[in-house]
N, C-alpha and C positions, 0 to 999 in steps of 0.2 A: 452318372456312373459313381458307384460307391468307391471309397478309398480301398485299394487293394492292400492286403496284409502281406508282410514280408515273411517268407518261409524261414524257419530255423533249421539247425542241423538235424534235428530229429523229425523233420517233416511237418511240425506244427506251424501254425500261422500266428504271427504277431504283428502289430502295427509298428511302423517306424516311429522313432522318437521325433518330437516336433522339430527340433533343430536339424535333424537329418533329413526330414521331409522338406523343410524349407530349402536346404542346400540342394537337394535333388531337383526341386522345381526351378531354382535359379540356374542350375546347370543345363537343364532342358530348354529353358527360356533363352539362355545365351546362344545356344545353337540355332534356335528358331529365329531370333532377331538377326543374327549374323547372316543366315542363309536367305531369309525371306523379307527382312526389313521389319520395321515396326508395324506398318499397316498390313503387311502380308502375313503377320503372325497373329493368330487368334487365341483367346483364352481356351476355347474349346479344343484346339489342336494341342496346346501345351498340357492341358489337363489329361487328355487322352494318352499322350506320350508318357506322362508321369504316373498314369494309372490312378488318378484321383478325380473327384468331382470338382466342378467349377467352384462351388462354395468353399472348398478347401483352399483354393488359390485366393479367393476373395478374403478368406479369414486371415491368411498370412500377409497379403500385400494390398488389400483394399480394392484395387482395380488393375487394369493392364499398365497404366502409367506408373503405379506403385511397383509393379513387378519389374518394369523396365528400369526404374530408378535403382532398384536393388541390384540388378545386373550391372548397371553403369557404376554405381558406387563401389562394388566389389572389384571391378576391373581397374578403375582409376586408383584405388587404394594399392593394388598390387603393382601396377606400373610405377606409380610415384615412389613407392618404397624401394623398388628395384633400382631406379635411377638415382635417387637421393642417397641410398646406401652406397652405391658405386662411387659417388663423387665426394663423399663426406670428408675424406682426409686429403683431398687434393684441391682445396678451394683456391689456392694462389697459383696453381699450375694449369694454365689455360689448355695446353696441349693434352695433358692427362684428363682434364675435365671433359674435353670434347671426345676423346677416345673412349673413356669409360661410360659416358652417357650414351654414345652411339652403340657400344657393345651391349649395354643394358637394354636398350630399346629393341635391338635385334634379338636378344635372348628372350625378352618378353614375347615378341612376335613368334619366335620359334616354339616356345613352350605353350603359348596361349593364342593361337592364330585366330580363333573366333573372337576373343576379346579384342585383339588388334584390329580386326575388321570393324567392330563396333566403334572403337575409339577413333579410328581414322575417318570413318564415314558419317557417323550419326551425331545429332545434337544431344545435349544433356537432357532435354525434356521435349515432349511433344504436346505439352499443355497449350491451350489456346493463348495466343499472344499476337501482338502486332507483327506480322511476318516480315515485312520489309524485304529489300532485295538481297540482303546478306544474312546468313544465319551461321553462328559459330558452331563448329563441331567440338566434340570432346577433346580432340587433339589441340584445338585452339585454347581450351581451358587448361590443358596440361602445359602448353607453351607459356601461358600467363604465369602459372606457378613456377615454371623453370626460369622465367625471366627474372623473378625475384632472387633465385639462386645465382643466376648468371651475373646479377648486378655487382656482386662482390668481385667477380672475375673480370668483367669488362670495364669497370671503373678505372682500372689501371691504364686503359687506353684513352681515357678522357671523354667517354661518351656520356651523353645525358640520358635520363631514364627513358624518354620516348624513343630515342635512337636505339637504346639497348633492347627495348621491347620489339622493335622492328627487326633487328638483327637476330634476336632469339627465335622469333617466328620463322625467319628464313632458314636458320640452322635446323630447327626441328622439321620444317617442311622438306628440306633436302634429305634428312635422315629418313623421314617417313616414306618419301617416294623411292629412295634407294632400298628401303626395307621391303616395300611392295615388289620392286623389281627382283630382289633376291628371292623372295618367296615364290615368285612366278617362274624365274629363269635361272636362279643360282645353281640348282641341282644339275641342270643340263649342261652348264658351263663349268661345273666343278669349282664354283666359288664358295669357299667356306664362310661361316659366320664371322670369323676373325678377319678374314681377308676383306669382307664387305665393310666391317667396322673400320679397317685401315683406309679403304677408299673414302668413306664418309669423313674420317678424321682429317685426311690429307686435304680433301676439298674444302672443308670448313676451316681448317687451320690456316691454309694459305689465303683464305678470304679474310678471316678475322685479323690475322697478323698484318695485313696491308690495308685494312679498312681506313678510309679517310674520316675525319670528324664530320665532314659534310660531303654528301655525294657530289661527283663532278657534274657540271651542266651537260645536258643532252645536246647532241649536235642538231643543227636545223633539220627538221623533217616534218612531213605532213601527218596530222593525226588520222589514223584509219577511220573510215566511215563505216560503222556497223550496219549491215543490211540483211 
């Protein structure tokens, strides 16, 4: 399929500028990856939706992995900026840090639900590698970045870097699951974004405020046998 020209106000046809075309393809690919997954999205489908030939996409991104990386990089950049901008001036205030980061994540999910689906569910890359039993999602990558930011906040509680990393992933995980619940059910229950951020903040704050330096020992119990 040849690249379609964009109509002008006088009805004449002109080609989109390269940067505009690139952004258009990224926007269409974001929707495809979020709805159909990486393997369910084809270059053929994305090219057809964009009104371009496959060589146009290859020229911009190299291959499907390159296109996926462009989508991922754009979304991670937006989410990271939103959260870090929100907490920049409250580094020593743990409660405000938790509240603002939760609201920023909820706002990102509200404004960019397709991007949130990709970050919450998918890995950074699908390039061949040793698969192993566990694969980090993009949200894990984001939690690692935020752990460095939280280090300034949580050191006042006396936690070591490994423990801070564990707790940061727990905090982000709680907010991510709460955000998914809010996206699915918040409207029917009349829960606003700000109210959901308050739920997340209260849950995480009362956990962080009472965190022991070492977790308590588990009570005697049998390990479940997976079958």
